[in-house]
N, C-alpha and C positions, 0 to 999 in steps of 0.2 A: 189481570196481567202479569203485574209484578208477583203475584206467587209462581206464575209460571217459570220466571226470569230467577228467582231464586232456587226453584226446583232444578233448574240448567245448569246454574253455578254450581250447587251441591251435586250434581252428576258430575260434573268436569271436574271439581276438586277430586271428590271419589276415584277416578280413572286415574287423574295422575299420582294421588297413593299407591296404588295398586300397581301402579309402572314403578315406580319409585321402590316398592317393595320386592317387587317380584323379579324385576326389570332388568336387575345388574344378574340375579343369579341366574335367570335363563341365559343372557347373552352368555356365559360361562360355557353352557349346552349347547352353541351352534358349533356345528362340525367347524373344525380347521385345520389349515394343510395338514398333513402326514411331517411330522418335525423329522430331522437328520437321523439316518439310524446308519446298524452297521453294516458293512458290507455281505453281511450275511441275511439282510433281510430278504426277504421275498421282492422288493420293490427298491430299485436305486435311488437314494437320496436326489441327484441331479439331473435328471431323467426328465426337468421338467424347463417350462419357459424361460428363456434366459434373460429376459427383463422382469422375471419375477426372483430371481434368487436374492437373499436378502441373507447375510450372515447376522444372528444372533447370536448375544455372550452368555454363555451356558448357566441356565437360568438357576442348576443346582448349587451352583455355587458362586457366589456375589464376591467372594474374596478374589478371584482370579484376575491375575495382572493379563494387560492389551497381549503382551509375551505369549502369555500360557493361553490366549481365547485365540491364539491363530495357530499356535501348535495343536491345541484341541480338535480344532477346525481343519487342517490339515490331513489330521488322522482320520476325522469324521468321517469326509468325505472322497475318503479312497473308495476306487472301484477294483474288482477283479478281473480280470483280462481274460477271455474267453478261451485266447489262445496262448497266453502265458500261464497257466494255472497256478494260484498262489502267487501270484507278483499283481502287485495294485499300481495304482495311479488316478494322479488326480488332473483334470482335464483344467489344458493354461488357462483358458478364460475362468476356470473357478480360480486355480492359482493369482489369476491377476486382483480378483475383485475381491478376495481373502485379505491379500497384502493390501491393496489402498484401502481399506475398510477398518487398516490396525495398523499402517505402518508410522500415521502422526502419533497419536497414544502410546506408542511402545518409543518412540523418539524422545517422547515427551519423560517417559520414565526415566530416563537415561539409561536401558538396559544394554545400550550399544556402545556410550560412552561417547563422547565428543560430542557434549549437548551443545556448544558452542552455531554448529552448522545444522541445525536439525532442519530448518526450511530447504535450503541446496540437498542435502540427503534424501531428503523426502520425495524432490522432485524428481530427483536420480534415479533414485528406486524404483518408482511408480513408473518412470516411463520407460527404462533402458535394465531394469536389474531385478523383475519383481520374481525369477525363478529362482536366481541367485540369492534372492531373499529369502526365498522359503525353503530352500537347501539346508542352510545353514541354521535357521528357526528349528526346521525339524529335526536336525541333528545336534540342536544343542549346543552348538558353538558357534551362536550369534559374533562373538568377539571378534570374529576373524572377517565379518562383513565390510566393517569401515576400511579395514588395510586393504582388501579385496580391492574396494571401491578406489582408494587413491591411486591404488597398480593399475589401473584402467581396467579392470577384469568385472565384464558385463555380461546380459543372458548372450549375444552372440558369438562367445568366445564358449560357453557350454558344448558339449560337454565335457567334462573334464579327464584327461587320459593320463594312464601312468605308464611309467616308462622305468626299463632298467636302466641303472646307471652304471658307469665302471665300476664304482665301488662293489664289494661282494654283497648282495644279497640285497642291497639298497634301492628303493623307488621314490620316483618324484612325479609329480604331477605338472602334464602342460597343456595349454586349452587345445580346441579344436582346430585353431591354426598353429598349434605345436611350440606354441610362446611357453617358457616356463612358468610358472605360479610360485612367484617369491614368497610371499606371502603364507604360503604353507610349506616351507621348503624343513620346517620343525618338525613335522608331522609323520608319525611312526608308519610301518608299513602294513599294519591293519586297519589304522584311521585312513589310509589311503584306498586300501580296498572297499572298506566302508562306505565313503563319500562315492566312489567308483559305480560302486552299485546300486546305491540309494535316491543319488542324483535323478535318475531316470522315471522317479516317479511323479515328478513333476513336468518331463521333457517330453512328453508324450505329443505327438506330430498330429499337425493341424492337415489335413489333405484337400489338395486344391484341383479341379478339374485338369486333366491334361499334363500332370506333374509326375516327376519321378524321384522318387527317393530312396536315396542308398541310407537304410538304415543301420546302426551297428547292432551287433548280437546283443546286446542288453537292453535296445530299446523297449519300451511296454508299450505292446499294441492297443490303443482305445478302441478296442471290439469287449464287446456285453457278448453274453448269452440270453436268449430271448426263444426259447423253443417254444415255449405256449404263443407267442404272440404270431407268429406266422406259419401258413400250412407251406406244404411241400418238402421235399428229401431234403434235408440237413447237409449231405454232401454225396457225393458222387465221382467215382475216379473214371478215367477214358484213357486213351493209348495216349496220349500225350502229358496230362497232368489229372490233377484231382483238384476238384471243387467244392468247398466247402460257404458255409453259411454265417454271417456276421452279423453283427446289430454296430454299426459307428457310431461314436457318442453323439450327440446332438453339438457339443462344445469344440468336435475334434475334427467336423471339416466345413468346410464354405460352399457346398455341393447342392445343387438345387435339382429335386428329381421327384415325379408323382410319388415315389415311393416312403417318401419325408413324411413322418407321422410325429404330431406335435409332442412332445417329454417324450418321447418313444426313439428317436434317433433314425438311420438309415441303416435298412440292409442290402446287402452290399453280396455280389459273388466273389469269393476269392478264390481266381483258380492259382494253381502252386504247381509249375511247371516242372515236369520230370527230367527234362535236358536242359539245362541252359544252353545251349545254341536256336531252342526254338523261340527264344524269348523276340530277339533282334527282328527276325522275320515277321510275326503277327505283330509287333506294335508297331513296326515301318508300314504296316497297311494303314493301323491306325492314323498313324501319324500324316500317312499321303493323303486322306479323308480332311485332316485340319480339322477346324471346327466346325465343317459340313456337316450335318445332320439329318435324318432322316425317319417319319413314324416307324418305320417297318426295317431299321436296319438298328442293331444293339450296338450301345455306346461304350466307348472305354472310358472310366471315370479319373482313373491314375495307376499307376504301377508303383511296385516298392521290391527293393533288394533288399534281404535280409538273412543272416544265415549263409551266405552264399547262396540262397535261392531266390529266381526271382518268382513275382508273381503280377497278376494282371486282377484289375477291380471291374468288376461289371455292377447294375444294378441288377439286383434278386429277383427270380421270375418264380410266378407258380407253378412251373414245370415247362417242359417241353411239348411240343403239338402231340407228337405220341401219347405224354401223359395225359393230355387232356381228353381223347379220346378214349385211353383205358378209364380214366373218371367219368367221363358219359358215355358207357359203350352204345348207348340206343338211342342215339338221336331222336328229339321230337323231330317230324318232317311238317315245322309249322314256317309261316314267313319271313316271322324274327328270328329263327336259329337259322336257315336259309338264307336271308339277307346278308345276316354277318358272316357266314361260311365265304360266302361266295366275293362280299367286300376283304374281309381277311385273303384269298388267294390274288385278287386283285391287287392289293396292296405289297403281297409279297412278289410278286411281279414288277410293281410298280419300285420298290426295294432294289431288287436285285437290276433293274435298270437303270437307275441311279448307280449303282455300284459300278455298274459295267461302265461309265462313263461319266466322268465329273472332270469340273474344274476345277481346282482349290484357288480360293481370291490370294492366295497369300503368294502363291506365284505365278499363278495364270497362265499353268500347266495342265491341260489338259492328258487324262491318266485314264485307262483301261484295266481296269478288275474284272478277277475270275475267282468266283467263291469256291468250286474246285469239290465242295461236299453239301448240296442241297439235300437235306432227307429231313423226316418226320421231326427228329432227334436234334437237328439244331434249328427247328424253329420254336423260338420261346413264346409263351403264353403269359402276359401278365394281367391279372386277371382285375389288378385296378384300375386299369383303362380299358380293360376287355380287347387286346391288342396283339396280336403275335408279330414278332419281330425276329429276321434272320441273323441270328448269330453261329460262333464259332469260326472267327475268320484265320484260325491256325492252320488252315492248308489252303488259304487265300492270296491272291497274288497280283499286285501293281504293277503294269508296263507303261513304255512311252508306247508311240505309234509304231515305231519301227519293230518294236519285240512282239506285240499283242497278239499274235497268232503264230511264235514259232517256238513253243512251247514242249518238247521233246515228251510223249508218252511215258516214257522208263522212267522221269523224275519226278512223276504226279503219283500222291497218295492221297486215295480217296477209297472210299465204302463200295466195295466191286458191286454190288445188288445195286445200284444207282448212277452207276458212272455209265457210259455210253459205248458204242460199238468200238468208236474210234481206240480204245485203251486196247482193245486184242486185236485191231486191227495197224495198230502202228502209225495212225495217222498222226499229225501233229495239233497239238491242242488248242482251241481257241474259246472265246466265251459260250459258243455252241452247246460246249459239255455242259454247262449250266442249265441249259434250254432241255435238254434231255432230263435231266435230272427235276429240273423243275415239273416235267411233261410226266415223270413218274411219281411224284407227289401229289399232283392232281388227279392223276389215278385213283391213288387211296384215300383221296381225300371225298372224293364224288362214291366213293366202294363204302366208306364211313356213313356217309349221309342217304345212300340208297339202303344200305344193306345191315349197319352197324359194323362196329369194330371188329366183331369174331371175323366178319367175313373178309378184314385186310389180310387176317393169319392165312384164309383160306385160299385166297388170290395169291399169296405166295406159293403154297404146295403147289395150285396150278401152275406157275409159271417152271418149277421145277420137273414139271412131268411125273408119267407112272414108270416106278424104279424100283428093284429090289433094293436098291443101297442109295434111300434117299438124300443120305448125310454126305455125299459123294457131289451130289446135282448142283448147281449154281441157282438159285431165283432171279437173276438178270432178266431185263426188259426185253433183252434182244436172244437171235438166235444161237445157237452152240457156234456154228460158222461166221458169226457178227454180219452177215449180209441182207437179214430179215428181222425184222421184229417179232419177239418169242411168242410161236403157237398158241401160248398158253395164255398171254395178252389179249390175244385177236379172240377168242371165243370167251374169256370173261369180259372184255368189253362187250361184246354181245348176248352176253347174261346181264348184265348189268342193264341194256336196253330193253330187253324183257321186262324187268322187274317192276312191279305194279307202282311204285314210287319215281320212277324213270319220268322225269316231267321235261317239255320242252327246254329249258332252261339244262339240264343235264346232260341230255341229248345235245347242244349244243358246245357246253364244254368238253366230253367227249370228243365232236367231230375238233373241234381243237387240237387238244392233244392227238388224237391221229392221224391229225392233217398236217401239221404243225410244228409239231414236238416230239414225238417218236418218230422221230423221220434219219433212218440209218445214215444217211448222205448229209454232213453235219451241213455245209454248204445251201443244202434246200431246206434246213427247219430254218423255220422265224427267228428274227431276233428279242430280247425282251423287251423293247420297246413296243415292240407290234403285240405281243403280247399282253401286253398290258393295255391297250387303246382296245384290243378285244375284248378284254375282261371286262373293260370301262362300259365297253356298250351292251355287253351283257347286263349289268347289273342295272345300266340307264332301264334296258325294256321289262328287266323283272320288277324294278320300282312303278314302271308307267302300268304293267298288266299282271297281278298275283296271279292269274293262271299262269302264266306263262313261267314261273316259277315253281308252283305247287299242283296244277292241274296234271292228272297222270296220264301217261301217254306212254305206256310200252310197246314193243316193236310190232308186237303180235296184232294189240290194238290200230295201230297206225297202219299195217297193210289192208284193213279193210274199208278206209276210205282217202280221200286226197290228202297227201303229208301237207301241215299246214305251214304257211310261208313265216319265218323269220329270217331276218336281216336282208331280203332280199335274194332268197334262195330257197329251195326246198330242203329240206332235212331228209334223210332218207338213207339207210344202208349203202355205204360204197363202197368198192375195194380197197382194202389197204394198196396204198403205194409207195415208194421212196421218198417222194418228190411231194411237196403240199401241193394239192387241187385249187384253181380259180375260184375263190370264194368272196360273195361279198357281205361284209357285214355293216354295209351301212355308214362306212366312215368317209 
């Protein structure tokens, strides 16, 4: 027994000796977080968890002073803006941590002078002047920091601005509030210009939801370039503005959204308006909604003006519904795919109903919105949440109860293809405009599900009719005289009904579109709330009975036997009417 204990003790000693021999060298090979790199590196150094940021001294030069360490840190952690090429910034919270980690040691070294008030200066700088401190440390003009503090200059006085004095070719610096900076009155013009430009490296804005920012021309936007990190088109242009993708540095926003990715920032769509007059109307629509939100309505994150151009910033989507159809041109006719598609159709109706009538809790007034341009290009797809959202409220309007239906059609600018016949008939515009456009969208969606994306193009040609000059014809959904539905639409619906993949659910959606949405008389169309409720009932039936969604029910087959009963009615082809027929949907 003693022999075994002695043997075990020897083994333990041997293991400890081997660990002591190899443990240290092994630990040196354990992968460590990548050290900070230069801005040209492929992975930006500060796109990491905020709580994990630790500034370490330069291990290559132990003789560096605390002041030199801070100067090196401010240089090391610069990032290039994807909007302002060759201009670099250091995120505000990073500046804060860099200064806080070094301020006490810098003051103890006596680099700034006035060693008698180290404690009070340290506290003042940490709380109110970290950016001011960083600016003058980076410029290597740190001797001016204490005089500036004594003059009452702090971060909220930034940025400094240069102004021309009455004396010839002489400049002075003033604070953001217009107050003279007396501590720098002896600076020459070149030094003033250098300060004015380089101060913006540490003055990148921090964006918050719902805010508007009036930025100076020299402000550096904290937008990073990560083309490989996100799918989708990087930019696009329309009639009212250009949209480009950007990634906001994680330390430069206080926004919460599903596309936030740890260590990689927030991807956003920045809409640059071509005409400044378009800014306030579009922003006012979102302001009317206030803090209200809906899963199927796009959010406006914030807005800013820079270089005399207005920008609206939205969450970045992976494409429009049209892009989605083109990306997956032949959808599988499966329960999962159909349920998702019909759920999204219901969601779009829900979002539209929400926008058509809402009450802002901030002022308690009921408002009535009209989108004005519902189409597949204005429905955005978010891959992460796998959801469709109504977007592009640039043509939308919000009214009070007295003016909700009195908009003259001559003032409306929208896509002609999906506009209702009242555009041609000069009838007043109301929210029923959107119901017609939504019906057009639903028809394209059913076409996609039943026949694939290529058939949507064929459907457009069908609406134009046969002519020797197709470029001179229109693919609208109503007839030339705007008195009835386009005959090409009627024949196309019949074509869909005869398809082998037209199930009872697809027939019901077609009935809803033709009976209650594509109705020439706007007063006879159902409202968005009614459309939503009927799509909700359709979804309920689809989930209860898979065959309702999947089983082939082409029109030719259905004529051979008694039509199935759905929602308490017989589903069968009926003549088109300009008014909705009576139909019970089990509501």
